[in-house]
All heavy atoms as a GROMACS GRO file, in nm:
protein
  588
    1GLY      N    1  -0.260   0.691   1.230
    1GLY     CA    2  -0.160   0.591   1.251
    1GLY      C    3  -0.057   0.592   1.140
    1GLY      O    4  -0.079   0.650   1.033
    2ALA      N    5   0.051   0.529   1.163
    2ALA     CA    6   0.158   0.521   1.064
    2ALA      C    7   0.117   0.426   0.952
    2ALA      O    8   0.046   0.330   0.973
    2ALA     CB    9   0.286   0.472   1.131
    3SER      N   10   0.163   0.456   0.834
    3SER     CA   11   0.132   0.368   0.722
    3SER      C   12   0.212   0.239   0.736
    3SER      O   13   0.311   0.233   0.807
    3SER     CB   14   0.164   0.435   0.589
    3SER     OG   15   0.303   0.438   0.570
    4LEU      N   16   0.166   0.138   0.666
    4LEU     CA   17   0.234   0.009   0.673
    4LEU      C   18   0.374   0.019   0.617
    4LEU      O   19   0.465  -0.048   0.663
    4LEU     CB   20   0.155  -0.097   0.598
    4LEU     CG   21   0.212  -0.238   0.605
    4LEU    CD1   22   0.224  -0.284   0.749
    4LEU    CD2   23   0.126  -0.332   0.529
    5ALA      N   24   0.394   0.106   0.518
    5ALA     CA   25   0.527   0.122   0.460
    5ALA      C   26   0.627   0.163   0.569
    5ALA      O   27   0.741   0.118   0.571
    5ALA     CB   28   0.525   0.224   0.348
    6ALA      N   29   0.583   0.249   0.660
    6ALA     CA   30   0.672   0.293   0.767
    6ALA      C   31   0.693   0.183   0.870
    6ALA      O   32   0.801   0.168   0.924
    6ALA     CB   33   0.614   0.417   0.835
    7THR      N   34   0.588   0.103   0.895
    7THR     CA   35   0.600   0.000   0.998
    7THR      C   36   0.660  -0.129   0.947
    7THR      O   37   0.705  -0.210   1.025
    7THR     CB   38   0.463  -0.030   1.062
    7THR    OG1   39   0.375  -0.074   0.960
    7THR    CG2   40   0.408   0.091   1.132
    8ALA      N   41   0.660  -0.151   0.815
    8ALA     CA   42   0.711  -0.276   0.760
    8ALA      C   43   0.861  -0.290   0.785
    8ALA      O   44   0.911  -0.400   0.805
    8ALA     CB   45   0.681  -0.286   0.611
    9ALA      N   46   0.933  -0.179   0.786
    9ALA     CA   47   1.077  -0.183   0.803
    9ALA      C   48   1.115  -0.208   0.950
    9ALA      O   49   1.220  -0.263   0.977
    9ALA     CB   50   1.140  -0.054   0.755
   10THR      N   51   1.028  -0.166   1.042
   10THR     CA   52   1.056  -0.185   1.183
   10THR      C   53   0.949  -0.273   1.244
   10THR      O   54   0.832  -0.261   1.209
   10THR     CB   55   1.058  -0.049   1.256
   10THR    OG1   56   0.932   0.013   1.240
   10THR    CG2   57   1.166   0.042   1.203
   11PRO      N   58   0.987  -0.362   1.333
   11PRO     CA   59   0.885  -0.448   1.394
   11PRO      C   60   0.788  -0.366   1.478
   11PRO      O   61   0.826  -0.263   1.535
   11PRO     CB   62   0.967  -0.544   1.479
   11PRO     CG   63   1.104  -0.490   1.485
   11PRO     CD   64   1.120  -0.388   1.378
   12LEU      N   65   0.664  -0.410   1.482
   12LEU     CA   66   0.565  -0.341   1.564
   12LEU      C   67   0.596  -0.364   1.710
   12LEU      O   68   0.628  -0.476   1.750
   12LEU     CB   69   0.425  -0.396   1.533
   12LEU     CG   70   0.373  -0.372   1.393
   12LEU    CD1   71   0.244  -0.451   1.373
   12LEU    CD2   72   0.350  -0.226   1.369
   13ASP      N   73   0.585  -0.258   1.790
   13ASP     CA   74   0.604  -0.282   1.932
   13ASP      C   75   0.474  -0.339   1.988
   13ASP      O   76   0.369  -0.336   1.925
   13ASP     CB   77   0.652  -0.158   2.007
   13ASP     CG   78   0.553  -0.044   2.008
   13ASP    OD1   79   0.432  -0.071   2.001
   13ASP    OD2   80   0.596   0.071   2.017
   14HIS      N   81   0.480  -0.392   2.104
   14HIS     CA   82   0.368  -0.466   2.163
   14HIS      C   83   0.242  -0.380   2.174
   14HIS      O   84   0.132  -0.427   2.144
   14HIS     CB   85   0.410  -0.520   2.300
   14HIS     CG   86   0.307  -0.608   2.363
   14HIS    ND1   87   0.275  -0.732   2.312
   14HIS    CD2   88   0.227  -0.588   2.470
   14HIS    CE1   89   0.180  -0.785   2.387
   14HIS    NE2   90   0.150  -0.701   2.483
   15ALA      N   91   0.254  -0.255   2.213
   15ALA     CA   92   0.138  -0.169   2.231
   15ALA      C   93   0.067  -0.144   2.098
   15ALA      O   94  -0.056  -0.145   2.091
   15ALA     CB   95   0.180  -0.036   2.294
   16ASP      N   96   0.142  -0.123   1.991
   16ASP     CA   97   0.081  -0.101   1.860
   16ASP      C   98   0.014  -0.228   1.809
   16ASP      O   99  -0.095  -0.223   1.751
   16ASP     CB  100   0.185  -0.056   1.757
   16ASP     CG  101   0.233   0.086   1.782
   16ASP    OD1  102   0.162   0.163   1.850
   16ASP    OD2  103   0.343   0.118   1.735
   17ALA      N  104   0.076  -0.341   1.829
   17ALA     CA  105   0.023  -0.467   1.778
   17ALA      C  106  -0.108  -0.504   1.846
   17ALA      O  107  -0.196  -0.564   1.783
   17ALA     CB  108   0.125  -0.580   1.798
   18LEU      N  109  -0.126  -0.467   1.970
   18LEU     CA  110  -0.250  -0.500   2.041
   18LEU      C  111  -0.371  -0.431   1.980
   18LEU      O  112  -0.483  -0.479   1.994
   18LEU     CB  113  -0.238  -0.462   2.189
   18LEU     CG  114  -0.144  -0.549   2.272
   18LEU    CD1  115  -0.133  -0.495   2.413
   18LEU    CD2  116  -0.190  -0.693   2.272
   19GLU      N  117  -0.351  -0.320   1.913
   19GLU     CA  118  -0.462  -0.246   1.854
   19GLU      C  119  -0.496  -0.291   1.712
   19GLU      O  120  -0.596  -0.249   1.656
   19GLU     CB  121  -0.430  -0.096   1.852
   19GLU     CG  122  -0.415  -0.038   1.991
   19GLU     CD  123  -0.383   0.109   1.988
   19GLU    OE1  124  -0.405   0.173   1.885
   19GLU    OE2  125  -0.335   0.159   2.091
   20LEU      N  126  -0.415  -0.376   1.653
   20LEU     CA  127  -0.436  -0.418   1.515
   20LEU      C  128  -0.510  -0.551   1.508
   20LEU      O  129  -0.497  -0.634   1.597
   20LEU     CB  130  -0.300  -0.435   1.445
   20LEU     CG  131  -0.219  -0.309   1.428
   20LEU    CD1  132  -0.080  -0.344   1.379
   20LEU    CD2  133  -0.288  -0.214   1.334
   21PRO      N  134  -0.588  -0.571   1.400
   21PRO     CA  135  -0.652  -0.701   1.382
   21PRO      C  136  -0.546  -0.811   1.374
   21PRO      O  137  -0.442  -0.794   1.312
   21PRO     CB  138  -0.723  -0.688   1.247
   21PRO     CG  139  -0.742  -0.541   1.228
   21PRO     CD  140  -0.624  -0.476   1.296
   22GLY      N  141  -0.573  -0.922   1.440
   22GLY     CA  142  -0.478  -1.034   1.438
   22GLY      C  143  -0.345  -1.001   1.503
   22GLY      O  144  -0.245  -1.066   1.474
   23LEU      N  145  -0.344  -0.899   1.585
   23LEU     CA  146  -0.221  -0.854   1.652
   23LEU      C  147  -0.111  -0.817   1.554
   23LEU      O  148   0.007  -0.828   1.584
   23LEU     CB  149  -0.172  -0.958   1.753
   23LEU     CG  150  -0.272  -0.994   1.864
   23LEU    CD1  151  -0.215  -1.105   1.951
   23LEU    CD2  152  -0.307  -0.872   1.947
   24GLY      N  153  -0.150  -0.777   1.434
   24GLY     CA  154  -0.053  -0.732   1.334
   24GLY      C  155   0.024  -0.843   1.266
   24GLY      O  156   0.124  -0.817   1.201
   25ARG      N  157  -0.022  -0.968   1.277
   25ARG     CA  158   0.054  -1.081   1.221
   25ARG      C  159   0.031  -1.103   1.072
   25ARG      O  160   0.112  -1.167   1.008
   25ARG     CB  161   0.018  -1.209   1.296
   25ARG     CG  162   0.070  -1.210   1.435
   25ARG     CD  163   0.048  -1.346   1.498
   25ARG     NE  164   0.047  -1.332   1.642
   25ARG     CZ  165  -0.035  -1.396   1.722
   25ARG    NH1  166  -0.122  -1.481   1.675
   25ARG    NH2  167  -0.030  -1.377   1.851
   26TRP      N  168  -0.082  -1.056   1.017
   26TRP     CA  169  -0.114  -1.082   0.877
   26TRP      C  170  -0.136  -0.951   0.803
   26TRP      O  171  -0.249  -0.912   0.772
   26TRP     CB  172  -0.238  -1.172   0.866
   26TRP     CG  173  -0.212  -1.307   0.923
   26TRP    CD1  174  -0.151  -1.410   0.860
   26TRP    CD2  175  -0.243  -1.354   1.054
   26TRP    NE1  176  -0.143  -1.518   0.944
   26TRP    CE2  177  -0.198  -1.487   1.063
   26TRP    CE3  178  -0.304  -1.294   1.165
   26TRP    CZ2  179  -0.214  -1.562   1.179
   26TRP    CZ3  180  -0.319  -1.370   1.280
   26TRP    CH2  181  -0.274  -1.502   1.286
   27PRO      N  182  -0.028  -0.882   0.767
   27PRO     CA  183  -0.042  -0.754   0.696
   27PRO      C  184  -0.052  -0.771   0.545
   27PRO      O  185  -0.004  -0.870   0.488
   27PRO     CB  186   0.089  -0.682   0.730
   27PRO     CG  187   0.187  -0.795   0.743
   27PRO     CD  188   0.110  -0.910   0.804
   28CYS      N  189  -0.118  -0.676   0.482
   28CYS     CA  190  -0.117  -0.665   0.335
   28CYS      C  191  -0.054  -0.530   0.306
   28CYS      O  192  -0.120  -0.426   0.318
   28CYS     CB  193  -0.260  -0.672   0.278
   28CYS     SG  194  -0.264  -0.643   0.101
   29ALA      N  195   0.074  -0.530   0.272
   29ALA     CA  196   0.148  -0.406   0.253
   29ALA      C  197   0.090  -0.319   0.142
   29ALA      O  198   0.075  -0.199   0.161
   29ALA     CB  199   0.295  -0.437   0.228
   30PRO      N  200   0.054  -0.374   0.024
   30PRO     CA  201   0.002  -0.286  -0.081
   30PRO      C  202  -0.126  -0.214  -0.041
   30PRO      O  203  -0.148  -0.100  -0.080
   30PRO     CB  204  -0.025  -0.381  -0.198
   30PRO     CG  205   0.058  -0.501  -0.172
   30PRO     CD  206   0.071  -0.511  -0.023
   31CYS      N  207  -0.211  -0.279   0.037
   31CYS     CA  208  -0.339  -0.219   0.076
   31CYS      C  209  -0.333  -0.149   0.211
   31CYS      O  210  -0.429  -0.084   0.251
   31CYS     CB  211  -0.448  -0.327   0.079
   31CYS     SG  212  -0.475  -0.406  -0.081
   32ASP      N  213  -0.220  -0.161   0.281
   32ASP     CA  214  -0.202  -0.100   0.412
   32ASP      C  215  -0.311  -0.145   0.509
   32ASP      O  216  -0.376  -0.065   0.574
   32ASP     CB  217  -0.199   0.053   0.401
   32ASP     CG  218  -0.141   0.120   0.524
   32ASP    OD1  219  -0.072   0.051   0.602
   32ASP    OD2  220  -0.165   0.240   0.544
   33ARG      N  221  -0.332  -0.278   0.515
   33ARG     CA  222  -0.434  -0.336   0.602
   33ARG      C  223  -0.375  -0.455   0.677
   33ARG      O  224  -0.275  -0.513   0.637
   33ARG     CB  225  -0.552  -0.386   0.519
   33ARG     CG  226  -0.630  -0.277   0.453
   33ARG     CD  227  -0.750  -0.331   0.379
   33ARG     NE  228  -0.838  -0.402   0.472
   33ARG     CZ  229  -0.944  -0.472   0.433
   33ARG    NH1  230  -0.975  -0.481   0.306
   33ARG    NH2  231  -1.019  -0.534   0.521
   34PHE      N  232  -0.442  -0.490   0.787
   34PHE     CA  233  -0.408  -0.608   0.865
   34PHE      C  234  -0.530  -0.696   0.875
   34PHE      O  235  -0.642  -0.648   0.874
   34PHE     CB  236  -0.361  -0.568   1.006
   34PHE     CG  237  -0.230  -0.495   1.006
   34PHE    CD1  238  -0.226  -0.358   0.991
   34PHE    CD2  239  -0.112  -0.564   1.020
   34PHE    CE1  240  -0.106  -0.291   0.991
   34PHE    CE2  241   0.010  -0.498   1.019
   34PHE     CZ  242   0.013  -0.361   1.005
   35PHE      N  243  -0.509  -0.827   0.890
   35PHE     CA  244  -0.619  -0.922   0.893
   35PHE      C  245  -0.612  -1.008   1.018
   35PHE      O  246  -0.506  -1.025   1.078
   35PHE     CB  247  -0.618  -1.008   0.766
   35PHE     CG  248  -0.641  -0.924   0.645
   35PHE    CD1  249  -0.535  -0.872   0.575
   35PHE    CD2  250  -0.769  -0.893   0.604
   35PHE    CE1  251  -0.555  -0.791   0.465
   35PHE    CE2  252  -0.792  -0.812   0.496
   35PHE     CZ  253  -0.685  -0.760   0.425
   36VAL      N  254  -0.728  -1.066   1.056
   36VAL     CA  255  -0.737  -1.144   1.179
   36VAL      C  256  -0.674  -1.281   1.166
   36VAL      O  257  -0.642  -1.344   1.266
   36VAL     CB  258  -0.883  -1.158   1.227
   36VAL    CG1  259  -0.940  -1.023   1.264
   36VAL    CG2  260  -0.968  -1.226   1.124
   37GLY      N  261  -0.654  -1.329   1.044
   37GLY     CA  262  -0.593  -1.460   1.025
   37GLY      C  263  -0.546  -1.479   0.883
   37GLY      O  264  -0.575  -1.398   0.794
   38ALA      N  265  -0.477  -1.589   0.862
   38ALA     CA  266  -0.422  -1.619   0.730
   38ALA      C  267  -0.533  -1.641   0.628
   38ALA      O  268  -0.521  -1.599   0.513
   38ALA     CB  269  -0.332  -1.742   0.738
   39GLU      N  270  -0.642  -1.705   0.671
   39GLU     CA  271  -0.753  -1.731   0.579
   39GLU      C  272  -0.817  -1.600   0.531
   39GLU      O  273  -0.846  -1.584   0.412
   39GLU     CB  274  -0.858  -1.818   0.647
   39GLU     CG  275  -0.967  -1.866   0.555
   39GLU     CD  276  -1.061  -1.961   0.626
   39GLU    OE1  277  -1.013  -2.046   0.702
   39GLU    OE2  278  -1.182  -1.950   0.602
   40ALA      N  279  -0.836  -1.506   0.621
   40ALA     CA  280  -0.893  -1.376   0.584
   40ALA      C  281  -0.800  -1.301   0.489
   40ALA      O  282  -0.846  -1.238   0.393
   40ALA     CB  283  -0.920  -1.293   0.709
   41LYS      N  284  -0.670  -1.309   0.514
   41LYS     CA  285  -0.574  -1.242   0.426
   41LYS      C  286  -0.574  -1.306   0.288
   41LYS      O  287  -0.571  -1.236   0.186
   41LYS     CB  288  -0.433  -1.247   0.485
   41LYS     CG  289  -0.332  -1.176   0.400
   41LYS     CD  290  -0.192  -1.184   0.454
   41LYS     CE  291  -0.098  -1.118   0.357
   41LYS     NZ  292   0.040  -1.148   0.384
   42GLU      N  293  -0.578  -1.439   0.282
   42GLU     CA  294  -0.580  -1.508   0.152
   42GLU      C  295  -0.706  -1.472   0.073
   42GLU      O  296  -0.700  -1.451  -0.048
   42GLU     CB  297  -0.570  -1.659   0.173
   42GLU     CG  298  -0.433  -1.703   0.220
   42GLU     CD  299  -0.430  -1.848   0.265
   42GLU    OE1  300  -0.530  -1.920   0.244
   42GLU    OE2  301  -0.328  -1.888   0.322
   43LYS      N  302  -0.819  -1.464   0.142
   43LYS     CA  303  -0.944  -1.426   0.074
   43LYS      C  304  -0.932  -1.284   0.019
   43LYS      O  305  -0.973  -1.255  -0.093
   43LYS     CB  306  -1.061  -1.436   0.171
   43LYS     CG  307  -1.193  -1.402   0.108
   43LYS     CD  308  -1.307  -1.417   0.205
   43LYS     CE  309  -1.437  -1.377   0.134
   43LYS     NZ  310  -1.549  -1.377   0.226
   44HIS      N  311  -0.874  -1.194   0.098
   44HIS     CA  312  -0.852  -1.056   0.054
   44HIS      C  313  -0.764  -1.051  -0.070
   44HIS      O  314  -0.791  -0.979  -0.165
   44HIS     CB  315  -0.788  -0.975   0.167
   44HIS     CG  316  -0.722  -0.849   0.122
   44HIS    ND1  317  -0.793  -0.736   0.088
   44HIS    CD2  318  -0.592  -0.819   0.103
   44HIS    CE1  319  -0.708  -0.642   0.050
   44HIS    NE2  320  -0.585  -0.690   0.059
   45GLU      N  321  -0.656  -1.131  -0.071
   45GLU     CA  322  -0.562  -1.130  -0.183
   45GLU      C  323  -0.624  -1.183  -0.312
   45GLU      O  324  -0.578  -1.151  -0.420
   45GLU     CB  325  -0.437  -1.210  -0.147
   45GLU     CG  326  -0.351  -1.140  -0.043
   45GLU     CD  327  -0.236  -1.224   0.006
   45GLU    OE1  328  -0.239  -1.348  -0.009
   45GLU    OE2  329  -0.143  -1.164   0.062
   46ARG      N  330  -0.729  -1.263  -0.302
   46ARG     CA  331  -0.799  -1.312  -0.420
   46ARG      C  332  -0.904  -1.212  -0.468
   46ARG      O  333  -0.956  -1.226  -0.578
   46ARG     CB  334  -0.867  -1.446  -0.390
   46ARG     CG  335  -0.772  -1.560  -0.371
   46ARG     CD  336  -0.844  -1.693  -0.365
   46ARG     NE  337  -0.947  -1.700  -0.263
   46ARG     CZ  338  -0.931  -1.748  -0.139
   46ARG    NH1  339  -0.813  -1.794  -0.103
   46ARG    NH2  340  -1.030  -1.752  -0.053
   47GLY      N  341  -0.932  -1.111  -0.390
   47GLY     CA  342  -1.040  -1.018  -0.419
   47GLY      C  343  -1.003  -0.906  -0.516
   47GLY      O  344  -0.886  -0.876  -0.540
   48ARG      N  345  -1.108  -0.846  -0.572
   48ARG     CA  346  -1.092  -0.740  -0.670
   48ARG      C  347  -1.022  -0.615  -0.614
   48ARG      O  348  -0.935  -0.559  -0.681
   48ARG     CB  349  -1.228  -0.703  -0.727
   48ARG     CG  350  -1.217  -0.604  -0.842
   48ARG     CD  351  -1.352  -0.575  -0.903
   48ARG     NE  352  -1.407  -0.697  -0.960
   48ARG     CZ  353  -1.536  -0.717  -0.978
   48ARG    NH1  354  -1.624  -0.627  -0.944
   48ARG    NH2  355  -1.579  -0.830  -1.031
   49PRO      N  356  -1.057  -0.565  -0.494
   49PRO     CA  357  -0.989  -0.444  -0.444
   49PRO      C  358  -0.838  -0.461  -0.430
   49PRO      O  359  -0.761  -0.370  -0.463
   49PRO     CB  360  -1.054  -0.420  -0.308
   49PRO     CG  361  -1.187  -0.486  -0.318
   49PRO     CD  362  -1.166  -0.606  -0.406
   50HIS      N  363  -0.795  -0.579  -0.385
   50HIS     CA  364  -0.650  -0.603  -0.371
   50HIS      C  365  -0.582  -0.606  -0.508
   50HIS      O  366  -0.478  -0.544  -0.528
   50HIS     CB  367  -0.626  -0.736  -0.298
   50HIS     CG  368  -0.481  -0.773  -0.288
   50HIS    ND1  369  -0.395  -0.714  -0.199
   50HIS    CD2  370  -0.407  -0.864  -0.357
   50HIS    CE1  371  -0.275  -0.767  -0.213
   50HIS    NE2  372  -0.280  -0.858  -0.309
   51LYS      N  373  -0.643  -0.675  -0.603
   51LYS     CA  374  -0.585  -0.684  -0.737
   51LYS      C  375  -0.582  -0.547  -0.803
   51LYS      O  376  -0.486  -0.513  -0.874
   51LYS     CB  377  -0.663  -0.784  -0.821
   51LYS     CG  378  -0.642  -0.926  -0.772
   51LYS     CD  379  -0.723  -1.025  -0.851
   51LYS     CE  380  -0.703  -1.165  -0.798
   51LYS     NZ  381  -0.782  -1.264  -0.870
   52ARG      N  382  -0.685  -0.466  -0.781
   52ARG     CA  383  -0.689  -0.330  -0.836
   52ARG      C  384  -0.576  -0.247  -0.776
   52ARG      O  385  -0.507  -0.173  -0.847
   52ARG     CB  386  -0.824  -0.266  -0.805
   52ARG     CG  387  -0.845  -0.133  -0.872
   52ARG     CD  388  -0.980  -0.072  -0.839
   52ARG     NE  389  -1.088  -0.167  -0.860
   52ARG     CZ  390  -1.188  -0.189  -0.772
   52ARG    NH1  391  -1.190  -0.125  -0.658
   52ARG    NH2  392  -1.282  -0.276  -0.799
   53ARG      N  393  -0.553  -0.262  -0.647
   53ARG     CA  394  -0.446  -0.186  -0.580
   53ARG      C  395  -0.309  -0.227  -0.636
   53ARG      O  396  -0.222  -0.142  -0.656
   53ARG     CB  397  -0.452  -0.210  -0.430
   53ARG     CG  398  -0.346  -0.137  -0.352
   53ARG     CD  399  -0.366   0.012  -0.356
   53ARG     NE  400  -0.260   0.074  -0.280
   53ARG     CZ  401  -0.207   0.191  -0.308
   53ARG    NH1  402  -0.254   0.263  -0.406
   53ARG    NH2  403  -0.110   0.239  -0.236
   54LEU      N  404  -0.288  -0.356  -0.661
   54LEU     CA  405  -0.161  -0.401  -0.719
   54LEU      C  406  -0.139  -0.338  -0.856
   54LEU      O  407  -0.028  -0.298  -0.890
   54LEU     CB  408  -0.157  -0.553  -0.728
   54LEU     CG  409  -0.150  -0.629  -0.596
   54LEU    CD1  410  -0.154  -0.778  -0.621
   54LEU    CD2  411  -0.029  -0.588  -0.517
   55ARG      N  412  -0.247  -0.332  -0.937
   55ARG     CA  413  -0.236  -0.268  -1.070
   55ARG      C  414  -0.200  -0.121  -1.056
   55ARG      O  415  -0.116  -0.069  -1.129
   55ARG     CB  416  -0.368  -0.281  -1.146
   55ARG     CG  417  -0.372  -0.389  -1.247
   55ARG     CD  418  -0.489  -0.379  -1.341
   55ARG     NE  419  -0.616  -0.349  -1.277
   55ARG     CZ  420  -0.702  -0.438  -1.227
   55ARG    NH1  421  -0.671  -0.566  -1.232
   55ARG    NH2  422  -0.814  -0.401  -1.172
   56GLU      N  423  -0.263  -0.052  -0.962
   56GLU     CA  424  -0.233   0.090  -0.940
   56GLU      C  425  -0.088   0.110  -0.902
   56GLU      O  426  -0.024   0.206  -0.945
   56GLU     CB  427  -0.323   0.146  -0.829
   56GLU     CG  428  -0.467   0.162  -0.866
   56GLU     CD  429  -0.553   0.200  -0.747
   56GLU    OE1  430  -0.500   0.216  -0.634
   56GLU    OE2  431  -0.675   0.211  -0.766
   57LEU      N  432  -0.034   0.023  -0.821
   57LEU     CA  433   0.105   0.037  -0.776
   57LEU      C  434   0.205   0.007  -0.886
   57LEU      O  435   0.318   0.055  -0.881
   57LEU     CB  436   0.131  -0.053  -0.655
   57LEU     CG  437   0.059  -0.012  -0.528
   57LEU    CD1  438   0.081  -0.116  -0.419
   57LEU    CD2  439   0.105   0.125  -0.480
   58ARG      N  440   0.166  -0.071  -0.986
   58ARG     CA  441   0.258  -0.101  -1.096
   58ARG      C  442   0.270   0.018  -1.192
   58ARG      O  443   0.370   0.030  -1.261
   58ARG     CB  444   0.210  -0.224  -1.173
   58ARG     CG  445   0.249  -0.353  -1.109
   58ARG     CD  446   0.229  -0.469  -1.202
   58ARG     NE  447   0.088  -0.496  -1.228
   58ARG     CZ  448   0.015  -0.586  -1.165
   58ARG    NH1  449   0.070  -0.659  -1.072
   58ARG    NH2  450  -0.111  -0.603  -1.195
   59GLU      N  451   0.167   0.102  -1.199
   59GLU     CA  452   0.171   0.218  -1.290
   59GLU      C  453   0.274   0.318  -1.241
   59GLU      O  454   0.286   0.345  -1.122
   59GLU     CB  455   0.035   0.286  -1.297
   59GLU     CG  456  -0.070   0.203  -1.366
   59GLU     CD  457  -0.204   0.274  -1.368
   59GLU    OE1  458  -0.209   0.396  -1.343
   59GLU    OE2  459  -0.304   0.207  -1.395
   60VAL      N  460   0.348   0.374  -1.335
   60VAL     CA  461   0.448   0.475  -1.302
   60VAL      C  462   0.378   0.610  -1.296
   60VAL      O  463   0.311   0.650  -1.391
   60VAL     CB  464   0.560   0.478  -1.408
   60VAL    CG1  465   0.662   0.584  -1.376
   60VAL    CG2  466   0.626   0.341  -1.419
   61PRO      N  467   0.390   0.682  -1.184
   61PRO     CA  468   0.324   0.811  -1.174
   61PRO      C  469   0.390   0.914  -1.266
   61PRO      O  470   0.504   0.897  -1.310
   61PRO     CB  471   0.344   0.850  -1.028
   61PRO     CG  472   0.459   0.771  -0.980
   61PRO     CD  473   0.462   0.646  -1.064
   62TYR      N  474   0.317   1.019  -1.294
   62TYR     CA  475   0.373   1.125  -1.377
   62TYR      C  476   0.492   1.188  -1.309
   62TYR      O  477   0.494   1.206  -1.187
   62TYR     CB  478   0.269   1.236  -1.401
   62TYR     CG  479   0.162   1.195  -1.497
   62TYR    CD1  480   0.033   1.170  -1.453
   62TYR    CD2  481   0.188   1.181  -1.632
   62TYR    CE1  482  -0.066   1.133  -1.541
   62TYR    CE2  483   0.090   1.143  -1.721
   62TYR     CZ  484  -0.037   1.119  -1.676
   62TYR     OH  485  -0.134   1.082  -1.764
   63GLY      N  486   0.592   1.224  -1.388
   63GLY     CA  487   0.710   1.291  -1.335
   63GLY      C  488   0.702   1.440  -1.361
   63GLY      O  489   0.606   1.493  -1.417
   64LEU      N  490   0.805   1.510  -1.323
   64LEU     CA  491   0.810   1.654  -1.337
   64LEU      C  492   0.804   1.696  -1.485
   64LEU      O  493   0.732   1.788  -1.522
   64LEU     CB  494   0.938   1.709  -1.272
   64LEU     CG  495   0.958   1.860  -1.280
   64LEU    CD1  496   0.844   1.934  -1.212
   64LEU    CD2  497   1.090   1.899  -1.220
   65ARG      N  498   0.877   1.625  -1.570
   65ARG     CA  499   0.878   1.661  -1.713
   65ARG      C  500   0.740   1.648  -1.775
   65ARG      O  501   0.698   1.733  -1.852
   65ARG     CB  502   0.979   1.577  -1.789
   65ARG     CG  503   1.122   1.614  -1.754
   65ARG     CD  504   1.219   1.527  -1.832
   65ARG     NE  505   1.352   1.552  -1.783
   65ARG     CZ  506   1.451   1.592  -1.861
   65ARG    NH1  507   1.434   1.608  -1.989
   65ARG    NH2  508   1.570   1.614  -1.810
   66GLU      N  509   0.668   1.539  -1.743
   66GLU     CA  510   0.533   1.522  -1.798
   66GLU      C  511   0.440   1.633  -1.750
   66GLU      O  512   0.360   1.685  -1.827
   66GLU     CB  513   0.474   1.386  -1.759
   66GLU     CG  514   0.537   1.269  -1.827
   66GLU     CD  515   0.654   1.210  -1.751
   66GLU    OE1  516   0.693   1.265  -1.647
   66GLU    OE2  517   0.709   1.110  -1.800
   67ALA      N  518   0.453   1.670  -1.624
   67ALA     CA  519   0.368   1.776  -1.569
   67ALA      C  520   0.399   1.910  -1.638
   67ALA      O  521   0.310   1.986  -1.670
   67ALA     CB  522   0.389   1.787  -1.419
   68GLU      N  523   0.528   1.939  -1.658
   68GLU     CA  524   0.565   2.065  -1.725
   68GLU      C  525   0.516   2.067  -1.868
   68GLU      O  526   0.466   2.169  -1.916
   68GLU     CB  527   0.717   2.084  -1.719
   68GLU     CG  528   0.768   2.118  -1.581
   68GLU     CD  529   0.919   2.124  -1.574
   68GLU    OE1  530   0.987   2.070  -1.664
   68GLU    OE2  531   0.970   2.182  -1.476
   69ARG      N  532   0.528   1.955  -1.940
   69ARG     CA  533   0.479   1.950  -2.079
   69ARG      C  534   0.328   1.971  -2.084
   69ARG      O  535   0.275   2.042  -2.169
   69ARG     CB  536   0.516   1.819  -2.145
   69ARG     CG  537   0.658   1.815  -2.197
   69ARG     CD  538   0.680   1.704  -2.298
   69ARG     NE  539   0.642   1.574  -2.247
   69ARG     CZ  540   0.724   1.492  -2.179
   69ARG    NH1  541   0.847   1.527  -2.157
   69ARG    NH2  542   0.682   1.374  -2.137
   70ALA      N  543   0.256   1.908  -1.991
   70ALA     CA  544   0.111   1.922  -1.986
   70ALA      C  545   0.069   2.065  -1.958
   70ALA      O  546  -0.031   2.113  -2.009
   70ALA     CB  547   0.052   1.829  -1.881
   71ALA      N  548   0.149   2.136  -1.879
   71ALA     CA  549   0.119   2.275  -1.847
   71ALA      C  550   0.169   2.371  -1.954
   71ALA      O  551   0.143   2.490  -1.949
   71ALA     CB  552   0.183   2.311  -1.712
   72GLY      N  553   0.243   2.318  -2.052
   72GLY     CA  554   0.295   2.404  -2.158
   72GLY      C  555   0.420   2.479  -2.119
   72GLY      O  556   0.458   2.574  -2.187
   73VAL      N  557   0.486   2.440  -2.014
   73VAL     CA  558   0.604   2.509  -1.964
   73VAL      C  559   0.730   2.458  -2.032
   73VAL      O  560   0.817   2.534  -2.068
   73VAL     CB  561   0.616   2.494  -1.810
   73VAL    CG1  562   0.741   2.560  -1.757
   73VAL    CG2  563   0.492   2.551  -1.743
   74ALA      N  564   0.740   2.328  -2.050
   74ALA     CA  565   0.861   2.267  -2.106
   74ALA      C  566   0.843   2.244  -2.256
   74ALA      O  567   0.733   2.231  -2.305
   74ALA     CB  568   0.890   2.136  -2.035
   75ALA      N  569   0.955   2.236  -2.325
   75ALA     CA  570   0.952   2.206  -2.467
   75ALA      C  571   0.913   2.059  -2.486
   75ALA      O  572   0.957   1.973  -2.411
   75ALA     CB  573   1.088   2.233  -2.529
   76PRO      N  574   0.832   2.030  -2.588
   76PRO     CA  575   0.796   1.888  -2.612
   76PRO      C  576   0.919   1.809  -2.654
   76PRO      O  577   1.016   1.862  -2.702
   76PRO     CB  578   0.692   1.896  -2.723
   76PRO     CG  579   0.702   2.032  -2.781
   76PRO     CD  580   0.772   2.120  -2.681
   77LEU      N  581   0.908   1.677  -2.640
   77LEU     CA  582   1.021   1.589  -2.675
   77LEU      C  583   1.050   1.589  -2.821
   77LEU      O  584   0.998   1.586  -2.914
   77LEU     CB  585   0.994   1.446  -2.628
   77LEU     CG  586   0.995   1.430  -2.478
   77LEU    CD1  587   0.955   1.286  -2.442
   77LEU    CD2  588   1.132   1.458  -2.422
   0.00000   0.00000   0.00000
């Protein structure tokens, strides 16, 4: 299936929503999950896996320069 990032920009069509928990009404974009209700989503947002995912998303991934330096290809700063 498409990731939530792809579907967040466009509304879900009826056929896709029927296959999702809660008919796609309660998404968690960082975790790419859907929930059956607001209470389930709120419980998820208080949980450790959700908070861990938010921390992961805040970290800046390595760029090309860091990778080249690590491989010994680029000159150090």
